[in-house]
N, C-alpha and C positions, 0 to 999 in steps of 0.2 A: 185697591190694586190687588191682583193676582199675585196671590202666597207662594206660588212657585216661580215669579218672575221676581220675586224681591226677597233680597237675601242680603243682611245689614251687615257692616264691617264688626259688630259685636258675634254674629253669626258665624262669620268667618274667622276668627281668631279662635270662638271656640271648638270648630270643627278641625280646624288646623293642629291644636293643641290634643284633641281625641285621637286624631290619625298620627302623631307623632309618639303617644303613648303604646298606643295599640300596636305599631310595628315594633316596639322596643328598639328604637334607633336613637341615639344620642347624637350630642353633637352642633344641632341648630336650636334656637331657641323657639319655643312652641308659640309662637304670635304670628301673626301676618302671613301665613304660608310659612314660611320658613325662618320669620323673625327679619321683620327690616330694620330693628335697630341690632341685629345681630353684628358683632364686629370681630370679624373671623382674623385670627394671628396668620397673616401671610407670611411672617418673618420666619415660619415653622415648615413653610411650602416645601416640600421636595425640589431638588434640582430637576429638571427636564433632560434627558441626556440629546445631546447634539447629534446631531444625524447628516454625515456628509454625502456626497452625491452618489458613494458607491456603495453606502449602509441600507442593510433591508429595515424598512418601518415594520415593524410587529403590533400587531392591531389586535386589541381586544374588543369585543362586541358585547354591548350592556342592554338585553332586550333582542328576544329570537322571532318576534312575529312578524307579520306581512311586509314591513316597511325593511326588516334587516332581511328578510329574504332579498327582495330588490336590490339592496345594497350590496348584498354578498356576488349577484351577478354583475353588476357595474364593479367590482374590486375584481372580479376575476378578470374581467375583459382587459384591466391595466396591470394584472399582477407581476406578469414578467416586466414589462417596461418601467413599470414603476418601482420594483424590485419591493414588493410588498408580502404579509405574510399573516394569515388569521389564526393567534398565537394561542387564544383563549375566549372564551364566551359565556355567556351569564342569561341565567332566566331562573325566575320563580316558580316556573313549571319546568319541572325535570322531563316529560317525554318530549315536550317541545326543545328545549334546549338539546338533547340527545339526538334528535331529527335534526337539529341544524348543525352540529359536529359530524353527523354522518354526510352531511352534505357538503360540510368544508372539505372532510377528507375526500370526498371522492371529487371534488371539482378543484381543490388546489394540491393533493397529495399529501397532506398532512392532518392528523387528527387534533385540533386544538384542545386544552384544557375545560374541562366543564366546572363550572364556579355557580351556587345558586347566591350567593351572597354577594352584591356587586363591590363590597369595600375590600373582599379578599381580593378580586379581580385587580383592582388600584393596587394592591400592597406588591402584585407580581412584577419581576426586574425584566420578567420577557415581554412586556408593554408597554411600546412608546405612547400608541395614541387610542384613543377608546372613541368608539361609532355610539353615541348614544341613541336608540332606538326604542327608545320606552315611549308608555303614555306619557302624556304631557304633563300631567302633576307632578311627575316625578323628574323632569329638564332639569330644573332652577338645582333641587338638591345636589345632584349627582356631576352635572358640570362642575358645582363648586369643589366637592369630594375630588373630583378629577384635577382641580388645578391645584389644589393643595398636595395631591398626591404626586405632582409632577408628569402629568399627561398631555399630551397633545390632545384636541378634544375635538370630534366633528359630533354637533349635537342639530338633531332633526330640528324641525321647524314644529312651533314655534319655540324661539329661545326659552320661553319660560310661560307658565302658564297663567300668571298675574303680573301687574306692573311691580309690586314690594320685590318679587322675587328678579325681574328683569333687574331693578335698581342693585339689588346686591350682588349679582351675579356679573355683572358688567363691573362693577368696582373691583372686586376680587379678581377678575380677568386682568384689568388695566393694572392693577396692584403687582401683581404674578408677571406680567408682559406675556401672558400665555397668547398662543398662535390658535387661536379658535377659528373654526368654519359653521356659520350657523348653515343648516340643508334647506337653503331655497335654493334650488339648484338652476332655476332662471338667472340668476344673476354670472352665471357661466356663459351667457350669451351676450355679445357686448353690445347688442342694438340701443342698452339703456346708457350706458355711458357714452357710445356715441351719440345718442338723442341730445344729453347733456350737453357737450360737447357744439354742437349743430346750434342750440338755442342759444349757448355763449357767445360764440363767434359770430353766426349769422343771424340769429332771432327770429320770432315769429308773431312779432310785435307783443303788447302785453297780455300777459299771460291771466287768463281769468276763469278757467276751468281745465278738468283733465276727467275722464272716465274710462273705467274697466270692469272688466267683470270675472266669474267663475259659476258657469251655467253648467248644470245636467238636466236630464230626464230619465226620472225612474218610473219604470211602470212593467206589467206583466208582459208575458209574450203575445198578448192581445192589445198591447196598449192603454191598458185599464192600471192608472197609477195608484187608485183606490184598494185593488187586489193584489200590489205588489208588496213587498216584504217593507219598502221605502228605505229612506236615505240610512246608510250605514248599519243597515238590520242584516245579519246573519241567519236569521232562523232558529236560533237557539232560544229557549224558553228559561225564564226566571228560576224556574223549580229545578232544573235539571240539576244530579248531583254533582258537587264538585270533586275533580279529581284529585284521586287521594297525594299524588305528588306534586298539586300545586299549593304553594303558601300564600294564601289569601292578603293575610295580614300583611306580607312583606309587599304584595301586589298594591294592596292601597295606601301603605306608606304614610306621606303627608297627609293624606287625606282622611276625612272622618271614618271611624269606626262603624260599619254596618255588618251586618248578617250575610252570608254567599250569596250572589246574585248571579246566575249565569250570561244574564243580558248586559249586565255592567260591567264583566269581565269581558265578554266578546265584543260588544260593542260600545264600546266605552265612550266613543266621539259623542253621542247623543245625551251623555250627561254633565251639568255645569261643573261636577266635583270632580271631574278629572280632564274636561276638554272644554273650549269656548266652541265646539263645534265648526258652524262654516268659517266664522269670523278668524278663529287661529289656525284651521285647518287647511282652510283652502285662501281665505281672502288675505294671507300674509304672503303667498305668493304674487298675488298683484298689486297689492300697495306698496310693496317692497320695490318694484319695478319703477313706479312714479316719483318714488320717491329718492333713487338714484338720478332717473332723468331730471328732476328738478331741483336736487339738494336739498330736500326737506328732513327735517328731523323734530322738531318739537312742532305739535299741532296747535291751533288756539283752541279747537272745542271739535265736539263729534257728537253723532246721535246715530242709532241702528233700531231699523223697523224691520217686521218681519212678523213671524207669528209659526205655533204649529199648525198649517193649514190643510194639510195632506194626510198626515199620518199621527193622528192622537192615542199612541199606541205605549203611552208611559216616559217617553221622551219627556226631557224639560230644557234642552236647546230646540231653540227655532229650525225648522223644517224646509223655511224659504226666509230670507234675510238678504238687506241691501243695508248699507252704510254712507253716511255722507261726511266728511271730515273738512273743517275751515284750516286752512295753514298761512303765517303771516309774510309778509313779505320778505327777500333775500336779494341776494345778487342776481337770479334768475327772475324774480317775481316782482313785479312793482308795487303793488299793492295789494297783497295779498290773492288766495285763490280758493276754489271748495275743488274736493276731488270725490265722485260718486263710483261706489262699487255695487255691483249688482250680482245677488246669486238665488236665483230662482232654482230650485231641484227640481220642477216639474216640467220646465219647458227649455229647451236647450238653444234656443233663437239667442243668437250673441248679439251683443252691441259693438260697434269700433272702440278699438283700444285706443283713444285719442288725447292729444293734450289741444286744448284750443287757445291761440293767441289772437290778440285783433286783426293780424297782418294774413296769418295763415294756420293752417291746420296740421300737427304733425300724426300721424297715423301709423299704429304699431302693427305689423302684420306678422302671426304668430310662426311663421314659419320662413320668412323672408329677411325681414328688417324693420323698416320703415321708410316712409314717404313723408313730403311735406307737401302741401296742395296749398297754393293762393286763395286767399278769400273769395276771388272773383269767380274760382273753379267751383264745379259742384262734387269733386274729389271723386275716387276710382270708378268708373264703370265699365262693369265686365263685359256689358251687353255690345255697346258700342265702340268703347276703346278711344271715346273722342276726347276725355278728359286727360291731361297730363300732367305729371308731378314737376315742381320745381325743383326736387332732390330726392333720390332716392339711396338708401343706404342698404348693402346686401350684407346682414350680419356675419359673422365670424364665432363658430361655439354655438352652443345650443343650451336649451332647459335639459341638462344631461347631468346623472349621478356621480357619471364616470368621470369626465371633464372636471364637476365640482370637487370630487376627490383629487384629481390630479391637482389643480389649482393650490389644495390645502397642502399635498404632499412638496409643491415647488415652493412654499411659504416656510413651511417646516426646514427643508434643506438649506433655503438662504437664509433662516433665520431671521425673516423680515415680514410681521404681519401685515405691512402696508401691502403685499401682493395678493392678499386675500380678496376672494370676489365678493363675499358676503361674511364681512367682519362684524364682530359682537354689535357694535355703534348701530348698525343697520338692522341687526336682528331686536336689539332692543327699541329703535323707532318704531317697527312693526309691531311689537308686543304692546308698546302705549296706543297705537290707533286702534287696534282692533279691540282691546281692551276697552276704549271709551265707547265705541261703539254698542258692544255686549253689556256693558252697564248702563248705557243710556235705553237699550231696550228694557232691560230689566226694569228701570226705573221710571221708564215713561218721561224722561227728560233729557235735556243736552246736556253733555257732561263737559266740564272746561277743565282745561289742561295748566297747571302753574309749573311752569318749567324750571322755576327757581327750587321750588319745594319737590319737583318730581314727583306729584301726585294728581289726582283728578279730584272733581266736585261736582255737584250737581248746580247749574246754572239758574 
């Protein structure tokens, strides 16, 4: 087996322990990323401020990179209507943090406090909600700390880097009763809940399969992928000097202690220590849609396939990837089904995002909603328009960060987590699915899910 692809559980434990020691951050067991056996004393969790319809929601931003910039724009669009204010920002890179604070001042009219240690931000009384927009390997730790600090949370996807973290995070959220939105903004498109309702009430026959994709094509200006920088590459070189005001050990946090590497900082999605690559960064957007439409939670098993086919440049996550998952029967699925998710990064020809039943096919349209096609029909035919669906749903909402934040704010003001479009249970299910695929890829095996123990094993 390729040693770069195989990472034993013992390796994971050792790397986590080293990372915690390197960062000098206490409070979590140095085992299994954050300590799967760690018992957090939620009785000491601080009380969240109750926020009424006319109260301002004060937001602290943890991580001020590209994703946080997108969120800043999304929050600006709803700032007046939703009565929100960015009061504090945090990043281990001082220059980037100050630039972000400058932009907040220009766009919102107030300059937020700048804080290099996120724990100090969590201590502030002028922060009600935190936006966690850090690399994946920090999500679990920061979500738990924010829960215990009494903050409402919007955590970027994936909810956590690994399954053990997801179990721990979900338990803490449920014990504290926090209102946590996971940043899979496609869940603010109503199409998938409407699809579930259609399947439940009308039916498409015995469901056997679903498919979806997240595909891109990276190339240079002449269409040559061999010469492009490739998936998630910025052009930075490993030996570039570290900025003097960047705290590398803090950035590493719960990951293994390693020397400064500019590529790992800027291009972190290409390394398993900090990201799950295509599966965790992209596939969570797609698989969560099928989970909502089909009421899926615990899988039976899963496998991932792919490789570093295009850009062998030192990355260790695959640059082309796909996964297949099996799910058991439930109220919508008579005997079980499989789901295929495609992720080519060298060809953006898409496949239909659809659910296949014995009687009909439900086909999602990215910008419209969905349509249902009888098995006797060939499906959408844009050339002749002769085929006609038996049902069409025109969506409300959209895959939009502003709408996703608005949904979160409505749930906070109503003190009702049932209003969330992407609750932590859905975030947890997505983490389980994509980790089965990633580990299956690394071990070259099908991974089996034990729902009672909440763990995977090689089949």
